[in-house]
N, C-alpha and C positions, 0 to 999 in steps of 0.2 A: 774832551780833555785838551787843555792848552798845549800847543806844540812849541818846541824851541829847536834851533839848529845847533848840532854838536859835531865837532870834527873828530872822527875816529879813524886812525890809520891813514891819514892824509885825505880823507873824503868826508864831505859834509852830509849829515843825515838829519832828518826831522824826527824827533822822538818826543815822548810825553815829558812835560816839564818836571813832574814829580819823581822821575826815575832816578835810580842810582846809576853809576857808570856801568856796573855789571849788568843791570837790567837793560840799559840802553844798548850795550854792546850785543847782548843776546837777541834783542829785538830786531837787530839789523844783520844778524848772521854770524856773529863772532861768539865763540865759546871760551870764556875765561874760566879756567878750572877753579874749583873751590871745595872746601870740605865742611866748614862750619855753616855755610849758607844753606838754609833749608826752608821749604815752603814759602818761597818768594820773600825771604828775609824775615818772616814773622818769628822765627826761632833762632836767629843768628846773632852771635856776639862779636863778629869780626876778629876772632881769636886765632884762626889758623894761618893767616898771612899768605895763603896759597893763591889768592886772587889779586896779588899786587900788580899794578900797572904804572907806567910812567905818565904823569900828567904834566904837560909843558904849558907854561904861561909866560907872560912877559918877564917874569922873574927867574925863568929857567925850568929845568925838569926835576921833578921829585917823585918818589914812590908813594902810592896811596893804596889802601885796601878798597878795591872797586865795589865791594858789596855794600859799603856804607857811604861812600863818597858821592855827593849829588852831582848831577850833570850841570853844566853852566852854558848859557847861551853865548855864542861867539861874540856878538857885539857887547855883551855885558862884561866880559873879561877878555880883552883883545889877546889873541894868540892861544886861547884855551884849546888844547888838543890832547886826545887820549891815544897813547901808544901802547899797544898790547905786545907787539913782537920786537920792541927795541932791545938792544943788548942789555941795557940796565934792567928792564922788566923781566925778560926771560931768565936772566941769571938770578934775579931775586926770587922768582917763583921756584926755580930749581933748587936753590939753597934752602928755601923754606921747607920743601918736601924732604930734602936730604936730612935736615935737622930732625924732622918728625921720624924718619926711618931709623935714625941713629939711636933713638930711645924706644924703639918698637920691638915687640916679640917677633921672632923669626919662624914660628911654627905654622907657617902659611898652609902647609899641606894638610894639617889636621884641623885647621880653624873652621868654625861654622860659616864664616863669610868667604870661604875659598870660592873664587869665581865671581863673587859679588862685592869684593872689598873696594871701597871707593879710594882708599889710600893708595893701593896698588894701581888703580886706574889713573889717578893724577900723577903718580910716579912715572908711568909710561908716557903720559902726555907731555910732562915737563922734562923728560930725559934724566930724571934724578938717579944718582948712583947710590947703591945701598950702603957701601962701606966708606964713604968719603969722610964721615966724622965717626971716630971710634973712641970709646972710653967708658966711663962709669954710666950706669943707667939708674933711673929713679927706682927706689925700693918698691917692690910689687906687693899688692894685696890681691889675694884670690879668695873670693867669697862665694862659696857654693852651699851655704847653710840653709838659706831660704828654700821653700819647696818649688818655686817657679822660675827664679832668675839667678843667673851666675854673673858675677862682676870680676873681670880680670883686668887690673889696671896696667898690666904690661902691654896691653893692646890699645890703651886709651891715648888719644891724641889731643885731649883737652879742648875739643871743639866747642863743648858746651851745649850741643843740641839736646842731649838728654835732660840737662838742667832746665832748659827753657820749655821742653815738651811736658815735663812733669808739672810745671807751674801752669802752662796753658791748658792742658787737658784735664788735670785733676785738681789744680789749685792748692796743692799741699807742699810742693817744693821739697821733696825728700832729698834730692841731690844738690850738691854745691861744690865749689872749689875748696878743697881742704889743704892746709899747710901753705908754704910759700916757696917761691923760687924754684930751684931744681927739684924739690921734693913735692911739688904740687900734684895732687891727684883729684879726680872726681869721686865723691863718696857721700854717703849720708854723714850727718854731723859726727865729728870725732872718729871718722872712719869706722863707724859701726857696721855690722852686717845688716843686710836687708831684713834679716829675721829679727832684728832688735829695734826696728823703727816702724812707725805706722805706714809701711809701704803696702799699696793695694795689690801688688803683684800683677798689675794689669798688662805690663809689657810694652806700654807705649814708648818707653825709653829705648827698648830693644829695636823697635821699628825705625827709629831715626838714627841709631848709631851707625856711623859710616864704616866701622871696623868690627871686630869680634869682641870688643871690650864688654859688651852686654849681650847675653844670649839666654835662651830658654834652657832650663835644666832638663836634659833629654832623658826619656824613659824607654828608648828603643831597646836597650839591653834587657829591661824587665820583660818586654814582650818576647824577645828572643828566648829568654830563660824559661818562660811559661810554655812556649811551644816545645822547647827541648825537653821539658819535664813531662810532656804528654798531656798537658791540660787542654781542655776544649776551649780554645781562645776565640771569643766572640768579639767582633768589632762593630762599633756603632758610630755613625758619622753625623756631625752637626750640619744644619742647613747652610751656614755661611761658608763651609769648606768647599762645596761644589762651585761656589761663585768665584773662587780665587785659585784653586789648585792648579788649573791649566797654566797660570802665569809662571809656575815653576818649570814648565816645559816649553817655554818660548812663545806662548800665545799672548796676545795683547790683553790688557786689562778690559774685562767685559766682553771679550770675543767669544768665549765658549762656556756654555753650561756643561760642566765637567761630570755630571752625575753618572752617565753610562760608562764612560771610560774609567772613572774613579772606582766604580763597583767592579768592573772587569779587573782592574789592577789589584784590588783587595782580594778577589777570588784567587788570583795567581800568587798572592803572597801567602796563601795557605790557611786563611782564617776558617774556623769551623762554621761560622755563620756571619753573614754581612747584613747588618740591620741599619735602619735609618732613624736617627734621633727625631726626625719629624713626627714619628709615632709618639715618642715621649713628649714632644711639644703639644700634640693634640691632647694627650693625657693630662698634661699640666693645665691646659685651658679648662678641661672638665672640672678639675679640682679647684683651680683658682677662681673661676667664674662662680662656681657653687659657693665657695668660701665668701666671695664678695656679696652674693645675694643673701646669704645667711646673716652677714653683718648688717646689711641694709634693713632686712626684715626684722631682725632682733635688736636693732639699735646698738650694734656692736661698735667697736673702735673704727672710726673713719678719719681720714681716707685710708684705704688699704693700699699698700705699696707692693709692687711686684718683687719677686725674690729670685729671678732667673740668673742674675748677673753676680758672680762671686766677688768680683772687684767691688761692686756696690755694697755687698754684704760686709766685706772687710771694712770698708769706709764707715758703714753704719755702726759696726761693733766698736770701732775706734773712737768715733767722734759724735755719734748720735744714738748711743745704746738706749737712751730713754725713749726712743721711738720704736723699740722692738715690738710693742703691742700693735703697731700699725703695719708691720711687715707681714706679708703672707707667709704662712708656715709651709707652703708648698716647696718641695725640693725643686731644683732645676731639672729640665727635661732629661738630660743624660743620666742624672742620679735616679730619677723615677724609673727610667727604662732599665737601668742596671738592677734595681730592686725587683722589678717585674721579671727580668730575665732569670734572676736567681731564685725566684719563687714560682710564679705561674708557668713560665717556659720550662723550668727544670722539672716541675711536677708533671706537666703534660708529656714530657719526654723521658720520664723516669730517670732523671739525672741527679746526682748528688751535687748540691750547690758548691761544695768544696772543690769539685772537679772543674768548675767553670772559672774562666778568667776573662773578665770584661774589660775591653780596651775602648776608650772614647777618643775619637779624632775630633779635636776642637780647634777653633780659631783663637783660642784664649790660653794664656799662661796662668791666669788665676785659677783655672779649673784644676790645676795640679794640686793646689792646696785644698780646694773644695772636696776632692776625692778622698783626702786624708782626714777630713773632719770626723771625729768619732760619732757625731750625730747621724752620719750617712752610712750606717751599717745595719740595715734592717733585717737581714736574713742570717740567723745563726752568728751574729756579731761579725760577719764577713763584710768587707767594704762593698758598697753597692757597685763601685767602679774600681778596678784594680790598678789600672794605669791610664794616664792621659798623655796623648801625643798631639803635637800641634800640626797644622797644615804643612808647615815646613818639614817637620819630622816625617810625616807620611811621604812627602816628596822624596826625602832622603832614602827612605826604605824602598820606594819604587825604583829609584836610580840604582841603588845598591844591588837590587835583584836583577838588574839588566833588562827590566821591562821597558819596551818601547811604547811610551804612553800614546804618542800620536798614531801608532798603528793598531791600538786596541779597538775591539768592537764595542758596541753599546750593550751593556748587560743590566739586568734588573736586580734590585735588592732581593734577598731571600724572603719569600712570602711564607713565613712560618709563624703564625699567630701574631707576630709583631710587624707585619710587612706593609700594611696599608697606611697611607697618610693623606692629609688634605692640604689644600692651598694655605689654610690658616697656619699649619705647622711650619711651612716653608718660610713664611715672612717673619718668623721669630728672629732671623738673622739680621734684620734691619731695625734701627731705632723706630719705635712706634708700632712694630710688628706684633709684639705681645699684646699691646693695648687693642689693636685692631682685631686680632684673633679672639680676644676675650669679649669684645663688644659684639662680634658676630654671634657668639654663643649666648651671651647674657641677654641679648635682644630676644632670642628664641625662648630662653627660659622665662623671661618676664611676660612675653606676649603670646607665646605658642606659635608665632609666625616666623618665617624666614625673612631676614632683612634684605631688601633689594633697592638699589643695586648693592652688590656685596661689599664694595670697598667703602672704608671710612677715610676719605682723603684728608679729613680735618686733622688727623693725627700723623700724617706723613710729612716728610721733609727732614732737613738737617739742622734746623735752628736748634741751638743748645737746649732751650726750654720753650715749650709751646703748649697751649691749652686749647680746649674746645668744649662746647656745650652740645651734647648729643641728645637728640629727641628720640626717646624710645616709646613710641606709640602714645605721645602726649606727656610722658614723664621726662623732665629735663635732668640730665645727668652731666655734671661737670667733671672733666678728666684733664690730666696733664701728663706730658711726656718730657723726660730729660735725658740727655746723654752727655757724658763727661761730667765729673764731679765738680769742676771749677765753677759751674753756675747752678748745678742741681741743689746746692745748699740753700738757695733762695726758697725753694719749695719746702725744704726741711725746716727752715727757720719759721716759716709760716705755721707749719704744724705744731712746732714747739711752742709758739706763741698763742696757739688756739685760734688762729685766724685763717686756716686753710679752707677754701670754698669747695674743695674737690672731694669726690667720692672714691676715685681710683687714680693712682699715679704709677706710671711706668718709669723706672730708672735703670739706665744702662751705664756701666762704668766707662766704656770706651766711646769716644765721640763718633757718632754714626752707628753705634751698635756693634754687633759681632763681626760684621763684614770688615770692620777696621780693628779687629782684635790684635792683641800682642803676639799672636802666633801665626798671623797671616803672612803671605809672601812679601818680601821687601819691595818697596817702590822707590826708585831713585828720584832725587829732586828733579823737577821739571826744568828743561832748558828753554821752554817756550812760554814767554809771558802771556801770550794770547790764550793760553789754557785757563786763565783766570787767576785771581789773587790768591786762591787757596787750592793747591794741588790735592790736598787731602779730600776736599769735597768732590773734586773731579773724579777721583778713582772710587770714592765711596758710592757715588751715584751710579757708576758703571757696574759695580758689583751688585748694588741694590736692584738695578734693572733686571739682572738675571733672575733674582729671587721673585720679584714681582711678576716676571714673565712666566715662571713656573706656576705661580698661584693662578694667574689668568687662564692657563691652559688646563688646569685640573678640573675634572668633572665635579668632584666634591670639594667644597671650599670652606666648610664649617666643621670644626672639630667634633661636634656632637653627632655629625652624620657619618663619621668614620666607622665602617662596619666592624673592623677589628677592635676598635675601642668599645663599641656596643657589646661585642661578644665577651670582651674582657670583664666588663661589669656584670653581664648576665651570668657568666660561668664562674667568676672568681671574686670580684671586689664587692658586688652587690649594688652599690650606688656611690656616686661621688661623695667624698668626705664621710664615708662609712667608717666603722671601727677598724676594719682591715686596711682601708685606704689611709687612715690616719697613721697606722702602724708602719706601713710600707712607704708611703709617698709624702709624708710630711716630716718636718725637722724642727729644730729649735736653735736659738742663738745665744750668744754669750755677751754679758755686759762687760764693757771696759777691758777687752782682751789686751794683755800687755804685749804680746809678740807672737810670732809663728813658732810652732814646735820644730825642733831640729830633727832632720832625718836620722 
């Protein structure tokens, strides 16, 4: 990379020629505060004006937004100098933050971002005074109608991160700036509710919001009420949760596989049973791989597309409902496990399904709607899953209970019919993981052999769309993997046009898969340019490494070899895609769904 010399705070530094002033300053040890800047500028609109610096040239000193202003070589413009701590710059940044505070809600104590609010952080850095500007505030919209996301414009600072993230990750641009001047808010078109627009409920907007203007719709009180009512409350945890939960308790990203401590915490929270959705993932593979083989052998509709991501299912029903025949009818792992808990588990323990209350801990906000779908109520018309809480919500429950997470011992999931899982189930949390797990079992089903080496590295990685040709004992099978709907539509358009070369396609709504779900711990924007051009990829990889590490250490790494799965089919289901399996573990979809049902 070509270097140039830039004068910052009276000293000359050599920096990359294509950097902004903000990036250059951070690369040499200065932290200029900002709010709209995110992911190394990829999602920034230069709207917050918190990163103002004084730039002096031969024409004098003026204020500029450092996140978009390019650096200039000293010889190219004589006298070019960046001043971060000049009276003009510090006063301007302070005033910018004070103006934001003047129009901001003051319920910090009860805000979901309490302790993690970037606005309060920059207020502290700039020395901003809360009550310097007093007067009228922008009229507030509070939207809690949709099942997964709450929008509170009283906390919005108009940074635009959510707007850009929705476009970048999903390509649909649900959010935008509405109205003008003092009345400007961030909202869906015409300030509609999230429930009245084709929002995927993925929560990617929540992950980048610097304040509490966007948050998940919490269901902790539903769990509390079920326990108070004497229900047997069973909790089941998705694979991606263990890769990130420790971050809520001060661990660095990727530092700790939190499985053992997480289970210990759940036991202390008083749940009747603590189960692992990895079991449900193994069950999903048995059904989905069998469904794929049936389609191939019987010349059914191909390619088959996975159905584990509810955000993707929402997208499909909104925009590609003509492809419903291509989508696997398999429920997602936690819904399958909920149905088995209220049937098989209840029967084995002589329990009334009405007395069971199943709670899923998910990295995903879209799962909250999935659990409410009427198609996911297999046993006595009861919901397969009664409540969904996110990784962040689980952390809040642990903290509320006074549990010292770092001091907890390592404990095991309850081994009660649904206890065993394989490495294949674990990697469901990463983009490409469902595909890899399915291939491990499909290979066995087609050849009678175990694939070795176990890993299918061809389908791993974080590229938005990738494909591979897999050799299954001489038979060539073309597969594709996509995460983030912004680019997945390319694969869907090929299917619609009758030009898809693939037999099997995995689609995950969130870029990187569930490890980057909308309910995972917040990650602050990086201050270190050397971490790479995409901080999202940096922390996705660290979380993925935890799950791949668990897979590598498991003795059993193929779903079809899970002894508890084998017993389930022998004792109860019969075989994959049997009549009972279809009743309990498969679902249906809706064409051209207009909106989300209101709670």
